[in-house]
N, C-alpha and C positions, 0 to 999 in steps of 0.2 A: 503493499502500499504508500505510494505517496504521501509525502509529509505534507500538514496542512499547513500555510505559513496563518491564517486565522487561529487557529486551536491553540499556537505557537505563541500568537500574539496576545487569547483570553489569558490563555497559565500565567502571562511573564505580568499582565497586568494586577489578576488577581494577587500574586505574590507582592508585588508592589501595594495596594491598596490595602489590602486585608491581610497581609502579614509583615507591612512593615520592611520591606527591603529595598535595597538601592536596585535601581534601574540599571546604572550602571553595572553592578555584578548579576541582576537577572537576565538581562538580554544576552549579552555572549554566550551565556549556556544557551541559551534556545538559536542563537546564531550559528552556532558549532554543528548543528544538525542540518545547516542548509550549504549552498556554495553559490556566488557570483550575485545577480542581482537581488537573490533570496533576501538577502539578507539585509540589502538595504529597503528591501518592501519591507518588512519587518518593525526593522528601525521606524519606518513612515511611519506606521499602524501604532504601532506604541506609544513613540512621542504623542504622538494626535489625537491619541485617546487621553493619556495623561495632562494633554492641554486644553480639552474641550469637557473634562471630564465634567462638570455641574450641568452643564448643558444638553450634555448626550445622556444623562441619566433625567433629565428632565423630560428630555424626547421620549426615552424610552418608558417611564410612569404612565405616559399618556394611553400606552398598549398593553399594559402589565397589570392585572389586576389585583394579584398577590406578590409581592418580594420575592425573589429566588436567594435562598436560604440553604445553608447548611450543603451538603454535596453537591448542591443545583447553584452554590454561588459563583462558578468558574462560568457558568451560565447564562450570569448578569452580563460579564467580562467580555462573552460572545456576542450578545447584543450590544455591545458599545461602541464594539469592532464593525460591526455589520454595519449601524448607524453611520459613524464615522467615514466609513467609507461613502457610504452613499452619499454623504450630506459636503466632503472635502475632499475625496480623490475621484480622479479622472474615469476608474472605472464603472464600465457601465453598470447600471440598478441591478439588469438582471443577473450578470455574473458578480456584483456583491451580495446578490442575496445567495444562490447558488451557491457559490464557494463558502459563505457563511455557515449555509445548514449544513453543506457536506462535512464541516468540521465535528458534527455529534459524533459523526461516528469517529473520528481519532478520539475524542475526549470521550467514547465507550459511554453515551446514553441514547441510544437513540430516539428514545420514549421525549427526547427533548424535540425530533427533528420539526414536530408540525408546531408547535409553541414557536422556536426559532424564523421559522417560513411564516407562520400568520403573521408575528408582529413586523419582521421586516418590509412584508408585501404592504402590512396597512400602513407602517410610515410611507411608504414610498409612494402609495396613492395618496395620502395626507399629503404632504409634500409639494406632491403636482396638482393638486387642489388649491393648495396655499390654505390650510387648515392645521397646520400645527398651532399649538397656543403658546405665545411667547409669553416669559416670566417675566415680572418688574424687579424681582429681585439680583441686589447687587451681586451676589457670589456668582448666581447662573449668568448676566450679563456679563461679569468680564472673566468667568470662570478662574476664580480666587477664592482660596478661604476667606469667611468674613472676618473674622480674628485680624487675618495683613492687609485687608483690604481699609479696616478702620485704623488699623496703623500707618498707614498709608495717607488717608482721610488727613491725621494729625500732625503726621510729620509732612506732609505734602500739599496742604490745602489747594495750592492754584495748581498742581501737577499730576494727582494721583493716578487720575483717568488716565493722562500718554505712557504713566509708569506701567503700569496694568494692561494697556494695550502694544507697549513694548516688547515684554512680557512673552506676548504672545507669537511675535515673529519669529522667524526661524532665524538662526544666527547666521553671520558671514564666518568664513575661513581668513583669519589673520596670520601671516609669515613674519617669522622674525631669521631677519638675515645672520648668518656668522659674518661680525666684520671682520673677523681673522681671515675668513680667506673671499669676501667680497664686499662692496657696499653696495645702498638700497640700490642705487642707479645701477651699478654693473649688474642687480640677481635682476632688478626691472629687465635689462635688456637679455639677460636669456630668459625668461619668462614671455618674453615679447617675442624670440625665436622657436618655441618649445609651444607658440600658440596659444599660451594661458592668458586672460584679460585679466589685469588689474582696474581694482575700482578707485586705490586712493592710496597714496604712503600717506601716513598720517606724520606732521612735519617735527614732534618732538622727539620721538623714538626711534622715527622711520620705519616703523612697522608699514609691511604691506598686508592691504586687505586685495583679495581676491574678486574676479565677479560674480564667482559661483566658486562652490565647494568642490571639490576632486580626488583622487587616490593619489595619498601623500607619493607614491611609487612614482608617480608621473611631475613631481617636482625635479627640476635640473638639480642635483647632487644632492638629494633629502640622504640618501644612504652613506656620504660619503661624509655628511653632518655641514656642508653649507646653509642647510636652511631648519629651521623648527617650525612646528604649530605651536600657534601664543597666541590670544587675546591680543589685541590692541592696548588694553586697559591695563593689562598684567604687564606688558611690555615698557610700562612707565618704571614699575620699580628698580629697576638696575640705573635707569638716569638719575632718578631722585636721590637713592642711596648713596652715589657720585664716589663712587672706591678709588683711592690711591695708590698710587706705588707703594709698597710696602707694608699696606694694610693688613691687619688680622681682624677675618671675618665671621660673623656666623648667620647662618639662614636660620630661622628657628620656624620650626613646621613645616618643614622644605618640603614633603612628599608632593604632586610627582618629577620636582625636582627644574621645573621650566625655570624658574627665578636664579638659583642655583648655576644653572650653565650660562643662564644670561652675564651673569656677574662675572665670571671666568672671560666670557667671550669678550665682555667689553674692559675688562680690566685683567688681563692674563699675570701683568705685573705684580698682583696683588701678595703679601707674603703668606697665606694661607686661609683657605676655605673649612670652616665647620657645617657640615647640615645634618642637622637634628631632624626626627620627627616620633611620634610617640609608638607607632605602629609598626614594627619589624616588617611587617609584609609588604608596606605601601613604599620603603626604602629601595626594592626591588625593582620601583619605577625608575628611581632616583639614579640607579647605581647604570639601569639599562640607556637612560638618557646621557651620562656622565660617557660611558661608553664610545655609543654612536658618535660624541662630539668629539672624542681624545681630549678629554680634561679630568680630571681628578680635584678629588677632593678627601676630608675626614667624614665618613657616612657615619652615621652614630645612633640609634636607635637608643632616645632619650626623652623621659618626660619635661615639658618645657618649665611646669609649675615646678619639678624638683629638682634644681638646675645639680645641686648636691651629689646627685648620681651618676652625672657624667660628664660635669666639668674638667679642665683639665687644669683650672688655676691661674691660668694668665687671660687680661681682660681683652678684648674686642674694643676693635676702632671704629667698625661701621659693624651694626646689628638690622638685621633683616626680622623683622617680626611678624611674620603673615598670618595672624592670631588665627584660631579655634571661631567661628563666626556660623551666623544661620545660613550662607548663601545664598540672600534672598533677589542680591545684585547679578546672579548667575543662572536664573531662571527659565531662561528661555532659550537654555543648553542644556538645563539639568530641570524639564518640568516637574520631577517627581518630588521637588524641594517641597513645590508647596504643598503637597497631600504629606511628605512623609514631617514635616516641621510643625510644632504646635507651639501656639503662644504661651504654653508654661515652662517654652525651652530657651524664651528668648533672656531672662533674669539669671535665668543657669547660665547662661553663656556670658552675659557679661560679667560675672562674678568671675567665670573662669578667665576669663580676658583683664581683667583686673591682677587674679591673682600671678599670672602668668605677665603681667606687663611690670609688675612689681618686683619679681625674681629676675628679669631677664636685664632689668635697666641696672640692678646689683653688676652685671656682668661689664659693664659698658666706661670702656677709660673715662675719664675726667677730659674735655674737651672731644671726646666722640658722640656718632651721628646715629640715631636707633629712626629707622622708618616703621612706622604702625601699618600696617594694611589688613583690609579685610577685604570679601567681596560681597559684602552688606550693604544694603544702603538705608537700617535703620538708625536712628539718630542716638538712641540708644548704647548700639553698638561702635558709633563714630566718633561724631565731635563730641555727645555727651559724655563721652569716655573718657575723651583726649583732655576735655575740660576740666575733669573730675581728678584725674594723672598730675595735672599742671598745679593744680588747687594745693597738692597734695606732696608734692614734691618741690622743694627752694630749687631744686638742682635742675630740673628742668624747663625748657625754654623752647618754647615753638618756633621753629622756623618756614616763612615763606615760603610756597609754594609755588613756581611759577609756570602757568600753564593756559592754554590757548584763550578759557574762560575763564579769565581770574578774578576771583569776588577777594576785595582787599578788607572784609571784616569777615572771613571764613575761617573756620579753625580747620584746618587740614582742605582737603581736596577732594570732592565728593561728587565723583562719575556714578551718572542715573542711566538706567538700561536703555539702546540704541543710543544716546550721546554721541556723536561724531559714531555712530554706529558700530559699538564696543561696549562691553559689560558694564556693570554696574559694578562701581571699587569707588575704595575709601583710603587715602594715604594723609597721614602724619607724619611730618618728619622732626626730631626732636632731638637738641645740642644738652650735650650734658655739662654745664657750669662747672666749672671748679670752685667752690666755695670754701 
């Protein structure tokens, strides 16, 4: 029996929503069963269902009398898979219905076939006749959890809707050019010769945005370490940290290693680089990235909140603290964040960030620089966190960050999702004053 992609998508979405598993962990498990373009189709369906989850569930509720529970729960997600295809994919309606119905065999419950068939056919008829009932609830209109919408309304009263809309767009593919091999203009020429279209080059970091994503192996010199994949917002870190020759550098919470490698590419004359992360398994990616790029660092599994368990005793000149955060700035890349993250998580994250910031600050030399970074857009994790730290540490001075949309009154630099077509990110640069 051939593998049914819709069945795999339903299983994957069930694992994320009902079992709280990460899409980045679950999707590869299902993709390993597929080859070629089928891998991309599975990803498109899974990402789509998670992007539009409340809306799709609202649509399904109009045609299902009793919610599917227990062992039937995976078929709830199969219905969402079917509705997503009909609403948002180019697959003909009849093919979307038939392939989704066929998935009941793969999921080993043919008794559900008639229900899946009836619901999807009724949905198609209602859609064609414009009989679908809209919802006025913000969670359904904007496809985000209510608690998150409320936080955005409080933090961004004039732009919360734009942020939510930006999160629903597919992210672009950004390239980081290894300056040891080429500058951005030279690599741009290589892309042009390979018939790869460029959308823009970000002026501050020289990050390159492609017009459309493609297989990394089609990028000139990828396997030779000429280029890496990294969002334009994340590429600001190495520029802002501004390492100098002879610096002793720490990249804290470093996995998967993109920023570690970028710092080493940009300033190969630093004295040393230490990259730590609390999860040993995540450090494998750091080692792989370093190896591909021909770079070296002291990679350590260690808890940033407890540096006494791994610190070698030598103070650092530069520290990048990419703090654990809600990830609310990268929802467009990881739509499962919307459903895995809970409101109660934020206070716990803020407390953890405070603990780490306090501990890591003690490892910085007087006169040294710490760059605090998150991929969050929530003020309590970002500007409020830095305000609190400065108020409670007289040896900490906020350094003004130069960027394109400079705000003289801002505490750090908050990038919002979609701004310059980059991810949501926050940076604050702190100088340690010798009291």
